[in-house]
TORVO-209591 format. One line per field, with one value per residue (C-alpha): residue number from 1; residue in three letters; x, y, z. Coordinates in pm, 1 decimal, decimal comma, m for minus. Example, Ala and Ser with C-alpha at 12.3 -4.5 7.8 and 13.67 -1.06 7.14 Angstrom:
BEGIN
resi c(1:2)
resn c(ALA:SER)
px c(1230,0:1367,0)
py c(m450,0:m106,0)
pz c(780,0:714,0)
This chain:
BEGIN
resi c(1:2:3:4:5:6:7:8:9:10:11:12:13:14:15:16:17:18:19:20:21:22:23:24:25:26:27:28:29:30:31:32:33:34:35:36:37:38:39:40:41:42:43:44:45:46:47:48:49:50:51:52:53:54:55:56:57:58:59:60:61:62:63:64:65:66:67:68:69:70:71:72:73:74:75:76:77:78:79:80:81:82:83:84:85:86:87:88:89:90:91:92:93:94:95:96:97:98:99:100:101:102:103:104:105:106:107:108:109:110:111:112:113:114:115:116:117:118:119:120:121:122:123:124:125:126:127:128:129:130:131:132:133:134:135:136:137:138:139:140:141:142:143:144:145:146:147:148:149:150:151:152:153:154:155:156:157:158:159:160:161:162:163:164:165:166:167:168:169:170:171:172:173:174:175:176:177:178:179:180:181:182:183:184:185:186:187:188:189:190:191:192:193:194:195:196:197:198:199:200:201:202:203:204:205:206:207:208:209:210:211:212:213:214:215:216:217:218:219:220:221:222:223:224:225:226:227:228:229:230:231:232:233:234:235:236:237:238:239:240:241:242:243:244:245:246:247:248:249:250:251:252:253:254:255:256:257:258:259:260:261:262:263:264)
resn c(MET:ALA:VAL:TYR:GLY:SER:PHE:ILE:ILE:CYS:THR:SER:PRO:ARG:SER:GLY:SER:THR:LEU:LEU:CYS:ARG:LEU:LEU:ALA:ALA:THR:GLY:VAL:ALA:GLY:ARG:PRO:ALA:SER:PHE:PHE:TYR:ASP:LEU:SER:VAL:PRO:GLY:TRP:ALA:ALA:ASP:LEU:GLY:LEU:SER:LEU:GLN:VAL:GLY:GLU:SER:GLU:ALA:GLU:SER:ILE:ALA:ALA:VAL:LEU:VAL:GLU:VAL:LEU:ARG:LYS:GLY:ARG:GLY:GLY:THR:GLY:ILE:PHE:GLY:LEU:ARG:GLN:GLN:ALA:PRO:GLY:LEU:THR:PHE:LEU:CYS:GLU:LYS:LEU:ALA:VAL:LEU:PHE:PRO:THR:ALA:ALA:ARG:ASP:ALA:ASP:ARG:PHE:ARG:GLN:ALA:PHE:GLY:THR:THR:LEU:PHE:VAL:HIS:LEU:THR:ARG:PRO:ASP:LYS:VAL:ALA:GLN:ALA:VAL:SER:LEU:MET:LYS:ALA:MET:GLN:SER:GLY:LEU:TRP:HIS:VAL:ALA:PRO:ASP:GLY:SER:GLU:ILE:GLU:ARG:THR:ALA:THR:HIS:SER:GLU:PRO:VAL:TYR:ASP:GLY:ALA:THR:LEU:LYS:ALA:CYS:VAL:ALA:GLN:LEU:THR:ASP:HIS:ASP:GLN:HIS:TRP:ASN:ASP:TRP:SER:LEU:ARG:GLU:GLY:ILE:ASN:PRO:LEU:ARG:LEU:PHE:TYR:ASP:ASP:LEU:ALA:ALA:ASP:PRO:LEU:GLU:THR:LEU:CYS:LYS:VAL:LEU:ASP:GLN:LEU:GLY:LEU:ASP:ARG:ALA:ALA:ALA:SER:GLY:VAL:MET:PRO:GLY:VAL:LYS:LYS:LEU:ALA:ASP:GLN:THR:SER:LEU:ASP:TRP:ALA:ASP:ARG:PHE:ARG:ALA:GLU:HIS:GLY:LEU:ILE:HIS:ALA:GLN:ASP:GLY:GLN:ASP:GLN:LEU:PRO:VAL)
px c(453,8:272,9:m63,9:m245,2:m310,0:m298,0:m195,6:m289,6:m78,5:m364,3:m192,9:m151,4:64,7:407,3:399,0:677,0:461,5:657,9:969,5:781,1:627,7:929,9:1107,7:851,4:838,6:1244,3:1220,5:1035,8:820,1:567,9:404,9:409,8:203,5:114,7:m213,4:m386,8:m721,9:m599,3:m836,5:m1184,9:m1361,3:m1360,0:m1252,5:m983,6:m855,8:m883,0:m676,3:m388,7:m429,6:m408,9:m694,6:m977,6:m1326,4:m1569,8:m1845,0:m2196,5:m2103,1:m2198,2:m2059,4:m2030,6:m1852,6:m1612,7:m1506,6:m1450,6:m1233,0:m1047,8:m986,6:m843,1:m562,9:m520,7:m463,4:m222,5:m12,9:m13,4:95,2:375,4:471,9:450,4:168,9:74,3:m121,6:m11,1:m207,2:m141,8:m473,3:m436,9:m741,7:m908,1:m986,5:m1120,1:m1473,7:m1502,8:m1330,3:m1569,4:m1820,6:m1744,9:m1658,2:m2035,3:m2152,4:m1917,7:m2025,4:m2346,3:m2422,1:m2126,4:m2221,7:m1946,2:m1624,8:m1411,7:m1611,4:m1592,3:m1225,3:m1157,9:m1416,3:m1203,6:m813,0:m852,0:m739,1:m590,4:m332,2:m420,8:m98,2:m144,1:106,1:145,5:344,3:265,3:442,2:179,1:353,8:629,0:434,1:194,7:551,5:645,7:339,5:345,5:698,1:620,1:271,6:420,6:803,1:641,6:899,9:751,5:1045,8:1407,8:1654,6:1950,2:2175,3:1973,6:1788,3:1456,0:1181,5:822,9:796,8:437,2:537,3:850,8:1026,3:922,1:1083,8:866,6:769,5:652,5:253,5:135,1:m253,0:m181,3:7,2:m259,9:m508,1:m284,2:m186,1:m602,3:m649,2:m376,6:m528,4:m848,0:m666,1:m568,2:m871,8:m1062,6:m840,4:m906,6:m1301,1:m1294,7:m1083,7:m1271,3:m1596,1:m1480,2:m1309,1:m995,4:m672,6:m405,8:m39,6:85,3:384,5:552,9:723,4:1003,2:1074,8:1059,1:1321,9:1550,9:1535,8:1387,9:1483,9:1374,1:1028,4:1008,2:1099,8:808,3:551,1:724,3:704,5:319,4:275,7:417,6:714,9:1076,7:1279,6:1561,9:1366,9:1486,3:1859,7:2030,6:1740,8:1849,4:1600,7:1517,0:1370,8:1572,7:1414,2:1384,6:1363,0:1612,3:1697,8:1399,5:1189,2:1274,6:1288,3:908,6:798,6:935,9:780,7:450,3:469,6:593,5:313,1:37,5:198,2:299,5:513,0:693,4:692,5:934,8:643,4:658,0:327,0:261,9:75,2:m63,4:140,6:m44,2)
py c(2234,5:1974,8:1890,8:1696,1:1816,6:1396,3:1050,7:714,2:457,4:138,1:m183,3:m510,6:m633,6:m692,9:m500,3:m281,9:11,9:79,6:131,9:336,9:565,8:610,1:716,2:961,6:1139,1:1139,3:1380,5:1621,7:1767,5:1465,7:1453,6:1204,7:898,9:640,2:365,9:657,9:456,8:88,5:66,0:m37,9:198,6:558,6:548,4:323,3:582,7:858,6:668,4:573,9:978,7:1026,6:1229,5:1296,0:1265,9:1481,6:1346,4:1364,7:1462,4:1273,5:1057,4:1271,1:1531,6:1270,8:1131,0:1512,7:1602,7:1248,8:1394,1:1721,4:1535,9:1302,4:1530,5:1760,9:1454,0:1342,2:1626,0:1602,9:2002,5:1975,9:2068,7:1750,3:1454,2:1110,7:816,1:409,1:215,8:m153,3:m356,6:m431,5:m132,8:0,6:m71,2:60,3:428,8:440,0:357,1:667,3:899,2:897,2:939,4:1290,0:1329,1:1207,1:1381,2:1273,1:1003,3:760,8:702,2:840,5:1177,8:1125,0:1071,9:1410,6:1625,3:1451,9:1487,1:1697,1:1615,9:1279,8:1059,8:676,7:449,9:105,8:m86,3:m428,6:m782,4:m1014,9:m1344,8:m1390,6:m1703,1:m1509,4:m1231,4:m1477,1:m1647,0:m1268,6:m1252,8:m1535,3:m1512,9:m1175,6:m1304,1:m1602,2:m1385,0:m1108,2:m913,4:m683,3:m480,7:m377,1:m99,0:m129,0:m190,3:m468,5:m311,2:m366,7:m78,5:m272,2:m573,6:m687,9:m1002,1:m1135,4:m1345,7:m1687,1:m1882,1:m1931,5:m2292,7:m2392,3:m2413,1:m2500,0:m2445,0:m2105,5:m2027,6:m2145,7:m1900,2:m1607,7:m1655,6:m1633,1:m1363,3:m1157,2:m1248,0:m1110,0:m793,0:m734,3:m817,6:m581,9:m259,4:m374,1:m426,1:m106,2:114,3:0,6:87,7:428,0:505,2:538,4:487,8:457,2:475,6:105,1:17,0:m321,4:m489,5:m648,6:m270,2:m125,7:m321,1:m365,3:25,5:232,7:545,4:499,1:405,9:726,2:953,6:767,9:861,2:1238,9:1279,7:1223,7:1423,5:1712,3:1705,0:1800,3:1420,3:1627,2:1577,7:1205,2:1319,0:1188,4:991,5:633,2:339,0:330,4:m38,2:m354,4:m689,1:m953,9:m1214,6:m1503,1:m1888,7:m1961,5:m1756,4:m1925,2:m2262,8:m2248,3:m2050,8:m2376,5:m2640,2:m2475,4:m2449,3:m2786,5:m2907,4:m2733,7:m2812,0:m2452,7:m2330,9:m1968,6:m1730,5:m1481,1:m1201,2:m1336,5:m1529,0:m1875,7:m2096,0:m2467,7:m2659,7:m2677,9)
pz c(m1115,9:m947,0:m1153,5:m856,6:m505,0:m416,3:m468,2:m358,0:m354,2:m406,0:m302,5:m67,0:180,0:65,2:m244,4:m120,7:m68,0:317,4:59,9:m188,9:82,5:244,9:m77,4:m138,2:213,7:159,5:m131,2:104,6:m194,7:m215,0:137,9:359,3:290,2:528,1:612,0:787,7:710,0:815,8:1099,2:1008,1:1244,5:1288,2:1649,7:1586,1:1264,2:1538,8:1754,7:1533,8:1480,5:1842,7:1771,9:2080,3:1892,7:2038,3:2279,8:2078,6:1786,5:1445,8:1250,3:939,2:1224,0:1327,0:1005,7:916,1:1217,5:1109,5:747,0:839,3:1056,6:809,2:532,8:773,3:840,3:510,9:349,3:578,5:521,9:122,3:m85,5:m164,3:33,6:13,6:120,6:134,6:99,8:136,8:m60,9:262,0:412,3:82,3:109,7:463,4:342,3:48,6:310,3:523,2:252,8:121,0:486,1:451,6:80,8:36,7:m281,0:m463,0:m752,2:m705,1:m514,5:m718,0:m689,9:m326,2:m320,4:m519,6:m287,3:20,3:m144,5:m416,8:m775,4:m713,0:m867,6:m793,7:m817,3:m843,5:m658,5:m743,5:m720,5:m1025,0:m804,4:m578,5:m477,4:m376,4:m198,9:9,3:134,7:242,7:433,0:584,9:705,9:843,1:1030,9:1168,2:1270,1:1360,1:1195,3:864,4:750,6:850,3:776,3:519,4:794,0:934,6:1228,7:1300,5:1162,4:1200,8:1462,4:1556,1:1830,1:1963,7:1715,6:1687,9:1383,6:1068,8:961,4:609,3:633,4:306,0:362,3:494,7:194,7:m44,3:161,2:120,8:m207,1:m288,7:m57,0:m240,0:m560,6:m431,9:m325,1:m679,2:m847,1:m615,0:m701,9:m1056,6:m1081,1:m838,8:m1095,6:m1384,0:m1253,0:m1096,2:m1425,4:m1276,8:m1510,6:m1235,4:m1289,0:m1244,2:m1093,7:m1011,9:m720,0:m927,0:m1094,8:m759,3:m584,4:m866,1:m953,2:m677,0:m737,9:m1120,0:m974,1:m757,7:m1050,9:m1247,9:m955,4:m953,5:m1302,6:m1312,7:m1038,2:m1212,2:m988,4:m1060,0:m1008,2:m911,4:m597,6:m588,8:m581,3:m301,2:m208,0:m67,2:8,1:363,8:343,1:304,6:112,3:405,3:125,1:195,5:74,1:299,3:102,0:m192,1:m98,1:15,6:m277,4:m500,7:m295,0:m269,0:m676,8:m738,5:m451,5:m674,9:m1035,3:m1112,9:m1332,1:m1262,6:m1592,2:m1672,9:m1620,6:m1237,8:m1232,0:m1233,2:m1429,7:m1463,2:m1687,9:m2061,9)
């Protein structure tokens, strides 16, 4: 029997969250997690949901209407709600939940009021250089995700050949590092002890990572039987070459734990 009414995948771009969301949805028992609060405006949330807000309603009423639809979509006909929340939108989401639940003492309380008993899952990618390379290539090429057969799942622009850009890559590394720190600081401040998952483990054994989440939710891991990964890794030799070039330019040593260090 499930011990949580919801789960939130706390993450940042290019950490494997699309793969994890698709795995969870494919079980048929763990909601349909997605980035319902990606936009930084309430009308943007509503538009992404295909929801029409009522003219003249208060901000709290608009947020409440969005929340009803988010819960419906995020449950996907199951008993558990799933959400993927990227770090850049966390502050805005917390601000709007405070509008809806003004008497709650802190963010964690507001999340419980909005989504029920919640499991927080922090999915991170320790190798920030590889993560930044993946992000920069996606932004340049317009291609974000492909299926196992190579067909495109998500493209945001017509194809453009990626070009190495050390300055942009450095900025991406800093940004992604800040995202992880933001999640860690927020969790500590809110008294949240998240389930911690890592990109490399997810990529190496998707079903075992899926089962870890199901176990934590109190769901039968048999639900993972027959589930197939729905996303293919986009990393290629160019990705490896760019990461090596960036580390060489900055004197970084790639450690076994996936993190980069300056030489002693």
